[in-house]
C-alpha positions as CSV (number, residue, x, y, z in Angstrom):
1,X,19.0,-72.4,-12.9
2,X,19.5,-69.4,-15.3
3,X,16.8,-68.2,-17.6
4,X,18.1,-66.7,-20.8
5,X,14.6,-65.4,-21.6
6,X,14.3,-63.5,-18.4
7,X,18.0,-62.8,-17.9
8,X,18.0,-63.8,-14.3
9,X,18.4,-66.8,-12.0
10,X,15.4,-68.9,-11.1
11,X,15.0,-70.9,-7.9
12,X,12.4,-73.4,-6.9
13,X,10.8,-72.9,-3.5
14,X,8.3,-75.0,-1.6
15,X,6.5,-75.1,1.7
16,X,6.5,-78.3,3.7
17,X,3.0,-79.7,3.8
18,X,3.5,-80.9,7.3
19,X,4.3,-77.3,8.3
20,X,1.0,-76.2,6.9
21,X,-0.9,-78.8,8.9
22,X,0.7,-77.8,12.2
23,X,-0.5,-74.2,12.1
24,X,-3.8,-72.7,10.8
25,X,-4.8,-69.1,10.8
26,X,-8.3,-68.0,9.9
27,X,-10.1,-66.1,8.7
28,X,-7.5,-65.0,6.3
29,X,-7.8,-62.2,5.2
30,X,-9.3,-60.9,8.5
31,X,-10.7,-57.7,9.8
32,X,-11.1,-57.8,13.6
33,X,-10.1,-61.2,15.0
34,X,-7.9,-64.1,13.9
35,X,-7.8,-67.6,15.3
36,X,-4.5,-69.4,15.3
37,X,-4.5,-73.2,15.9
38,X,-1.5,-75.5,16.3
39,X,-1.2,-79.2,16.8
40,X,-1.1,-80.6,20.3
41,X,2.4,-81.9,20.0
42,X,3.9,-78.4,19.8
43,X,2.0,-76.6,22.6
44,X,4.1,-74.4,24.9
45,X,6.0,-72.5,22.3
46,X,6.4,-68.8,21.6
47,X,4.1,-67.0,19.2
48,X,5.4,-63.9,17.5
49,X,3.5,-61.7,15.0
50,X,5.5,-59.2,12.9
51,X,4.3,-56.5,10.6
52,X,5.6,-56.2,7.1
53,X,8.7,-54.2,8.2
54,X,9.6,-56.7,10.9
55,X,8.3,-54.9,14.0
56,X,6.8,-57.3,16.6
57,X,3.1,-56.5,17.1
58,X,2.3,-59.5,19.4
59,X,4.3,-61.9,21.4
60,X,3.1,-64.6,23.8
61,X,3.3,-68.3,24.8
62,X,0.7,-70.7,23.6
63,X,-0.4,-72.9,26.5
64,X,-3.4,-74.3,24.5
65,X,-3.8,-75.6,21.0
66,X,-5.4,-72.3,19.9
67,X,-5.6,-68.6,20.5
68,X,-8.0,-65.8,19.3
69,X,-6.4,-62.4,18.9
70,X,-8.1,-59.0,18.4
71,X,-6.3,-57.4,15.5
72,X,-8.7,-54.5,15.0
73,X,-6.1,-52.0,16.2
74,X,-3.5,-53.2,13.6
75,X,-3.2,-51.3,10.3
76,X,-4.1,-53.1,7.1
77,X,-1.3,-55.1,5.6
78,X,0.6,-58.3,5.5
79,X,1.7,-60.0,8.8
80,X,4.1,-62.8,9.5
81,X,3.4,-65.4,12.2
82,X,6.4,-67.2,13.8
83,X,5.9,-70.1,16.2
84,X,8.9,-71.6,17.9
85,X,8.6,-74.6,20.1
86,X,11.3,-76.8,21.5
87,X,10.8,-79.2,18.6
88,X,10.5,-76.8,15.6
89,X,10.0,-73.4,14.1
90,X,7.0,-72.7,11.9
91,X,6.1,-69.6,9.9
92,X,2.9,-68.5,8.3
93,X,1.2,-65.3,7.1
94,X,-2.1,-63.5,7.2
95,X,-3.6,-60.4,5.7
96,X,-5.3,-57.7,7.8
97,X,-8.1,-55.9,6.0
98,X,-9.9,-52.7,7.0
């Protein structure tokens, strides 16, 4: 859809609510530790955390429905979380504070 007022194209975007329920990250924002929880039906997938410029800062396999990660060594900023199982690919984000 084109907005004549703004002079640009506008697109609607949404996040699947089921995706939000399959992965939880807290606290968010966080300082020292984060806990990532997934639903039991997708255990065994690869967890990747990337910084704001796309560099992988963590990579591992989730063999349980949760993991606690020490993020105290990471610089402040926005981080993307990618979880890939044999069934699906889920993305989320968290903020690292000082």
